[in-house]
C-alpha positions in Angstrom: 67.2 10.2 23.1 68.0 7.1 21.2 68.4 3.9 23.3 70.6 1.1 21.9 70.2 -2.5 23.0 73.9 -2.9 23.7 75.6 -4.3 26.9 77.3 -1.9 29.2 80.7 -3.2 28.1 80.1 -2.5 24.4 83.1 -1.2 22.5 83.2 2.2 20.8 83.1 0.4 17.4 80.0 -1.6 18.4 78.3 1.6 19.5 79.2 3.4 16.3 77.9 0.6 14.2 74.6 0.6 16.2 74.1 4.3 15.7 75.0 4.1 12.0 72.4 1.4 11.3 69.6 3.0 13.4 66.8 4.0 11.0 64.5 5.3 13.7 65.3 9.0 13.2 64.4 8.6 9.5 61.3 6.4 9.8 59.8 7.8 13.0 58.2 11.0 11.5 56.5 8.9 8.8 55.2 6.4 11.3 53.8 9.2 13.4 52.0 10.6 10.4 50.5 7.2 9.5 49.3 6.7 13.1 47.2 9.8 13.0 46.4 10.8 9.4 42.9 9.1 9.5 41.9 11.2 12.4 42.6 14.4 10.6 41.5 15.9 7.2 42.3 13.2 4.7 43.6 14.0 1.3 41.0 13.2 -1.5 43.6 11.0 -3.2 43.6 8.7 -0.2 39.8 8.3 0.0 39.5 5.4 -2.5 42.0 3.4 -0.6 40.3 4.0 2.7 37.0 2.8 1.2 38.7 -0.4 0.1 40.4 -0.8 3.5 37.1 -0.4 5.4 35.1 -2.7 3.0 32.7 0.1 2.1 32.8 -0.4 -1.7 29.3 -2.0 -1.8 27.6 1.1 -0.3 29.5 3.8 -2.2 27.0 3.9 -5.0 24.2 5.0 -2.6 26.1 8.0 -1.1 27.1 11.2 -2.8 30.9 11.0 -2.4 33.6 9.0 -0.9 34.0 11.2 2.1 30.3 10.6 2.9 30.8 6.9 2.3 33.5 6.7 5.0 31.6 9.0 7.4 28.3 7.1 7.2 29.6 3.7 6.4 31.8 3.4 9.5 28.8 4.4 11.6 26.7 1.8 9.8 29.2 -1.0 10.2 29.0 -0.7 14.0 25.3 -1.4 14.0 25.0 -3.6 10.9 22.6 -6.5 11.4 20.4 -4.6 13.9 17.3 -2.4 13.4 19.5 0.6 13.9 21.6 -0.6 11.0 18.5 -0.8 8.8 17.5 2.7 9.8 21.0 4.0 8.9 21.0 2.4 5.5 17.6 3.8 4.7 18.8 7.3 5.3 21.2 6.9 2.4 18.2 6.8 0.0 15.9 9.3 1.8 13.6 6.9 3.6 12.9 5.6 7.1 10.7 3.1 8.7 8.1 3.4 11.5 7.6 -0.3 12.3 9.8 -3.4 12.1 7.6 -6.5 12.2 9.2 -9.9 12.8 7.3 -13.1 12.1 6.3 -14.9 15.3 8.6 -17.7 16.3 5.6 -20.1 16.0 5.6 -19.7 12.3 7.5 -22.0 9.9 9.2 -18.9 8.3 10.0 -17.2 11.6 13.1 -15.6 10.2 11.3 -13.2 7.9 10.9 -9.5 8.8 8.9 -6.6 7.3 9.1 -2.9 7.4 6.4 -0.2 7.5 8.0 2.6 5.6 7.6 6.2 6.8 5.6 7.2 3.8 4.0 6.1 0.5 6.8 5.5 -2.0 7.9 8.5 -4.0 8.5 6.5 -7.1 8.5 2.7 -7.8 12.1 3.1 -9.1 13.0 3.8 -5.5 11.9 0.3 -4.4 14.8 -1.5 -5.9 17.3 0.8 -4.1 15.4 0.4 -0.8 15.5 -3.4 -1.2 19.3 -3.3 -1.9 20.3 -1.1 1.0 18.1 -2.9 3.6 19.3 -6.3 2.6 22.9 -5.1 3.1 21.9 -4.7 6.7 20.1 -8.0 7.1 21.0 -9.9 10.3 22.5 -13.3 9.6 19.5 -15.0 11.0 16.8 -12.9 9.2 15.7 -11.9 5.7 13.9 -8.8 4.5 10.7 -10.1 3.0 8.1 -7.4 2.8 7.4 -3.6 3.1 4.2 -1.7 3.3 2.5 1.7 3.8 -1.2 2.4 3.8 -2.4 -1.0 2.9 -1.4 -4.0 5.0 -3.5 -7.2 5.1 -1.7 -10.1 6.8 -1.9 -13.8 6.2 -4.4 -15.8 8.3 -2.7 -17.0 11.5 -4.9 -19.7 12.9 -6.4 -18.7 16.3 -4.5 -15.4 16.2 -6.2 -13.5 13.5 -9.8 -12.9 12.4 -11.1 -14.2 9.1 -12.3 -10.7 7.9 -8.9 -9.1 8.4 -6.6 -11.6 6.9 -5.8 -13.5 3.6 -5.8 -17.2 3.5 -2.3 -18.4 2.8 -0.9 -15.1 1.7 -0.5 -11.4 2.6 -1.1 -8.3 0.6 1.4 -7.0 -1.9 3.2 -7.9 -5.1 6.8 -9.0 -6.1 8.5 -6.9 -8.8 11.0 -9.6 -9.5 11.6 -13.2 -8.6 13.2 -13.6 -5.2 12.6 -9.9 -4.4 10.8 -8.1 -1.6 7.0 -7.9 -1.6 5.6 -4.4 -1.7 2.1 -3.3 -0.5 1.1 0.4 -0.7 -2.2 2.1 -0.5 -3.7 5.6 -0.6 -7.1 6.9 0.3 -8.8 9.7 -1.7 -11.6 11.0 0.5 -14.0 13.4 -1.1 -15.9 14.0 2.1 -19.6 14.7 1.6 -21.2 15.4 -1.8 -24.8 16.7 -2.0 -26.8 15.5 -5.0 -27.8 18.3 -7.3 -31.2 18.5 -9.0 -29.4 18.0 -12.4 -27.7 14.8 -11.2 -30.9 13.3 -9.8 -32.9 14.4 -12.8 -30.4 12.7 -15.1 -30.8 9.5 -13.0 -34.6 9.7 -13.1 -34.7 10.0 -9.3 -35.6 13.6 -8.7 -38.4 14.3 -6.3 -39.3 17.9 -5.5 -38.6 19.0 -1.9 -41.4 19.4 0.5 -41.7 22.2 3.0 -43.4 20.3 5.8 -45.9 17.5 6.3 -46.1 14.3 4.3 -44.7 13.8 0.9 -47.1 14.0 -2.1 -47.2 10.6 -3.8 -45.6 11.0 -7.2 -44.5 8.9 -10.2 -42.7 6.2 -8.2 -43.7 2.6 -7.5 -46.2 2.0 -4.7 -44.0 -1.0 -3.9 -41.0 1.1 -2.8 -39.4 -1.0 -0.1 -39.8 0.4 3.4 -41.7 3.5 2.4 -44.4 4.4 4.9 -47.0 7.0 5.3 -45.2 9.3 7.7 -45.4 12.9 8.6 -41.8 13.6 7.9 -41.9 14.6 4.3 -38.1 15.2 4.0 -37.3 11.7 5.3 -39.8 10.1 3.0 -38.5 12.0 0.0 -34.9 11.0 0.8 -36.1 7.4 1.2 -37.8 7.4 -2.2 -34.8 8.9 -4.0 -32.3 6.6 -2.3 -34.4 3.5 -3.1 -34.4 4.6 -6.8 -30.6 5.2 -6.7 -29.8 1.8 -5.2 -31.1 0.2 -8.4 -28.3 1.8 -10.3 -24.8 0.3 -10.8 -22.0 2.3 -9.3 -18.5 2.8 -10.9 -15.7 5.1 -9.8 -14.2 6.9 -12.8 -10.5 8.1 -12.6 -9.3 10.8 -14.9 -6.1 12.3 -16.4 -5.3 16.0 -16.3 -7.1 16.6 -19.7 -10.2 14.9 -18.4 -9.9 11.6 -20.4 -10.6 8.5 -18.3 -7.8 6.3 -17.1 -10.4 3.7 -16.2 -13.4 2.7 -14.2 -13.5 0.6 -11.0 -16.7 -1.1 -9.8 -17.7 0.2 -6.3 -17.2 -2.4 -3.6 -19.5 -0.5 -1.3 -22.6 1.4 -2.4 -25.3 1.4 0.2 -27.3 3.6 2.6 -25.7 4.3 5.9 -26.4 5.9 9.3 -24.0 7.9 11.4 -22.4 6.0 14.2 -19.5 6.6 16.5 -18.4 2.9 16.2 -19.1 2.6 12.5 -16.9 0.8 10.0 -17.2 3.2 7.1 -15.6 6.6 7.2 -16.0 9.7 5.0 -15.3 13.3 5.7 -13.9 12.5 9.2 -17.1 10.8 10.4 -18.0 7.1 10.8 -21.1 5.3 9.5 -22.7 1.8 9.7 -25.0 0.2 7.1 -28.5 1.4 7.4 -31.5 -1.0 7.7 -33.5 1.1 5.2 -32.8 3.6 2.5 -32.1 7.1 3.8 -30.5 10.4 3.1 -26.9 9.2 3.2 -25.3 6.8 0.7 -21.7 5.7 1.1 -19.7 4.8 -2.0 -16.2 3.3 -2.0 -14.0 1.6 -4.6 -10.5 0.3 -4.4 -8.3 -0.5 -7.4 -6.2 -3.7 -7.5 -2.4 -3.8 -7.7 -1.3 -2.7 -11.2 -4.5 -1.2 -12.4 -3.8 2.1 -14.2 0.0 1.4 -13.9 2.0 4.4 -15.0 -0.9 6.7 -15.3 -1.2 10.0 -13.4 -4.6 10.7 -11.9 -5.9 14.3 -11.4 -9.5 13.7 -10.5 -12.3 11.2 -10.0 -16.0 11.0 -10.0 -18.9 8.5 -9.7 -20.9 7.1 -12.6 -24.3 5.7 -11.6 -26.4 3.6 -13.9 -23.6 3.0 -16.5 -22.8 -0.3 -18.1 -19.5 -1.8 -19.6 -18.7 -1.1 -23.2 -18.4 -4.3 -25.3 -18.2 -7.9 -24.1 -16.5 -8.6 -20.8 -16.4 -11.5 -18.3 -19.2 -11.6 -15.8 -18.3 -9.7 -12.6 -15.5 -7.6 -14.2 -14.3 -5.0 -11.7 -11.9 -2.8 -13.8 -12.4 -1.3 -17.2 -9.6 0.6 -18.8 -10.2 3.9 -20.7 -13.7 4.9 -21.6 -15.1 1.6 -20.6 -18.5 2.8 -19.4 -21.4 3.9 -21.5 -24.6 5.5 -20.3 -25.5 6.5 -16.8 -24.9 9.8 -15.2 -21.8 11.3 -13.6 -22.1 12.4 -10.0 -19.6 14.8 -8.5 -16.1 15.7 -9.7 -13.4 15.5 -7.1 -9.9 16.9 -7.8 -6.9 15.3 -6.2 -3.2 16.0 -6.1 -1.4 14.4 -9.1 -1.0 10.8 -8.2 1.0 8.2 -10.1 -0.5 4.7 -10.1 1.8 1.7 -10.1 2.2 -2.1 -9.8 2.6 -2.0 -6.0 -0.3 0.2 -4.8 -4.0 0.0 -4.3 -5.9 3.3 -4.6 -9.0 3.8 -2.4 -11.8 6.3 -3.3 -14.6 7.1 -1.0 -17.3 9.7 -0.4 -20.7 10.2 1.2 -23.5 11.1 -1.1 -26.2 13.1 0.6 -29.8 13.7 -0.4 -30.8 17.2 0.7 
């Protein structure tokens, strides 16, 4: 029933004029439709206007369609500027984060925060998109500075960090562009245990025939072999002699393409005899080891590429080259040689890996335990 704002003593003419000019019966249905149409199935033709109205144009490029933009965008807007908002935005590009690290308030740049992503990046092309969507969710007080997975070495924080687990004045990672986010990724390729073959040791000039029992028979090796004693354990003496000979060899990790051609060679950062220990600091094949005081049956070998080494190449296998030397002239102490950069020596083992693309933002770690049996 229509109600008119007329006094009780209004004339019939005044009432007729009021009823004639009343537009409510005409406009009310449209107003009712406008009031509820957003809560019902929206016509596709209206979606672009709703995206503009809600201010979601900046995120529409990261979602498959406008309906999804509105569905996920409205949910994101309610938590934007919080860790949950960051988590929501990462779902648009198929990622997540396990840890959100905020710089301590004691630091000069206390407003920076970092993310440990849920996995090693699928492709370096993804990183620009991750940076963009996360920075859309930045709190006003904070800035997305760095992300990592698998390799994370922080800057030295005086009195709060140990010298051996930090970097002076910096943290691990690289910037892909000026003013961008710093990325630090790492993978470990663990070959477990590899037993030296007779052919490998013969090629290295370190083969000593096994003994059944008793002392080893003195052979064509120096009497000055460090640490070698006349002991009754022939197997232990034999392993010690072989290991001592092997430790005089250089150690390079060779990384190969699918066709077997070398991507490059990385100088081993660890190549030494080790003993099994529960609290050891080397790990191979699920067991931990510490440095041994003398040569023995176990030799641990490990190398780690630097950021950008082998960029764009896909590795399918790796091996160890003992006794090789760089081809051509190189600076003293060179650690990475591209292509077939090693001559001589002998190849030990051959370890297949899942196809792995190297990049600017990752360091690749290779490790194994070489056993003398």
